N, C-alpha and C positions, 0 to 999 in steps of 0.2 A: 662382384656380386652374383651369383647366379639366378636365373629369373622365380625360381623358387624360393627362394630368400628373400623376396620382395614380402610374403604372406607370409613371414614369422613374426610373429608376436614383440620379439623382442627388437624386429627392425622396423622402423618407422614405415609405414606404406607408403607409396610412392605411385601418381597416376602415371601411366605410361602415355604418350601422345600418339595418335593415328600417324601411321606411315604413308605419306602422297605417293601416289603412281604407282600401286602395286601391279603388278602383270594380272591379269584376269585368268590364268589360267589355275584349273582347279589343284589344290593340295590335300591331301589325305594325313592325316597325323592321327596314330595309333597310340595311346599310351597307357600304360598299364599301371593304377595305382594300387596297390595291397593296402589291405587296412581298414579299418571301419573309425566312424566316430570324429570329431576334432580334426585331427591330424589328415585325414583325408579331402574334407571339405575344405581344409586352409588350401591345399595343394588345388583341387579342382577350382576354388575361386581366383588361386595365381594363373592357373590357364584360362579361365574366362576373359582377366584381366588383358592377358596376351591377344586374345582373340578380338575384344573391344578395340586395343591399340591398331590392329588391322582393320577396322573400316566395318561400314554399314553393310557390306555385300558379302562379309564371313557368317559363316552359320556353324555354331558347335552343338553337338548331341553329345550329351554324357550317357554313356550304357555300362551297366554292370554286365561282367563277363558272365558266358552261358557255360555250364561244363560240357563236352562231350555227350550227346543224347539228350542234352535238357532241353525242355521248352521257353522261348521267347514270346510274350505277348506284349504286344505295344497297343494299349488302348486306343490311342490317339489316331492311330493308323487302321485301326482294328484288325491286325495283321497277329497271325500265329505264326512262328517258325519252330522248327527242330534240324539242329544242324546246319544252321543257314538255308534249309530249303523251306519255301510256305506249304502250309498245312491248308487245306480246303476243308474249311467247318462253316456251318450251317451258323445263321444267327444265333440260334439258342444253344448249339455248341459251345461257339464260343464264350458268350455269356455266362454259361454254366462254368466252364474251364476259368474264365477270368474270376468269377465269386469265389470258387473255391481256392483259387491261388491267393486271393486278396485275405481268405480266412484260412491260412494254416492250422492244421491240428486240431481243428473244431469240426464236429460231424453235426451235420443237417438231417433232420426227418425229410422225406419226401414233402411233405405239406409246406414244411420252411423253405424248401426249393423252389417250390410252386409257387409261395407268394414273393420269394425274393428275386428269382431269375424270370420265371413267366408274368410276375407282376399280379397273381391272380390264381386261386384255387377253386375256379369252376373246371377244369379238367380232371381226370384220376392221375392218381398216384403213379399208374403204369405209363403213364408219358415219361417220368422221369426216369423210369427206368429203360425205357428206348432211346432217349437220348444219351443216357450213361452209357449203354451198349454202343451206340453208333460211334460215340467217341472215344470210346477205348479201342475202336475197330481203325477208327482215322489216325488215334495214336501209336497203333502198331503196337501198344504197351497195355495190357488189360489191368496192369497194377497202379495207374498212376492215379485212378481215382477209386478208391479203396470202398469196400463197402463193408459196414458196420452192421452184421447181423441182428436184426431187433428195432436197430435204429435210424438206420440211413445210410448218408455217404459222405466222406471227406477225403480231400487229396491226401495222397500218399506223401510220407515224412522224407523219404528220399526221392520224390519224384524230379528236383532241380528243375521247377517253374519261375523264371524271372520275368516279374513285371515290370515294364518299363515306364515310368512316373515322370512326368516332365513338368 
């Protein structure tokens, strides 16, 4: 029986036992799982069972692949990466990009962004324009944050931002 068959709904699920005396050298395993939905979740659950069987010292991180040139945001670590290279974003630039990435295909006025990202509306709308401009410069791509004339800003449909949620 293969390791992945353990999670198949037609096969009774069995719990794997911890393996004693594992050598403490790090091992990195990269597995690409295509598809979405329940099938992907079953595969990930089976992989987590295997990691659990290895013991307490093992850590697993599930990450979605990022297309070349894509951005990867990790809110837990507050990091932004492009093509595996870290981006040096200010707190507000990061928060702005993360907010837009979590709300794809939605247009936000400058006032809405001030309230949601800055947490107040006591400053001028020009503040948003300045931060968007700096963010575009640091991303080396003016198309990531799209201007919707007369309305505000939104994340471009094809910008390829992945937010790692744990």
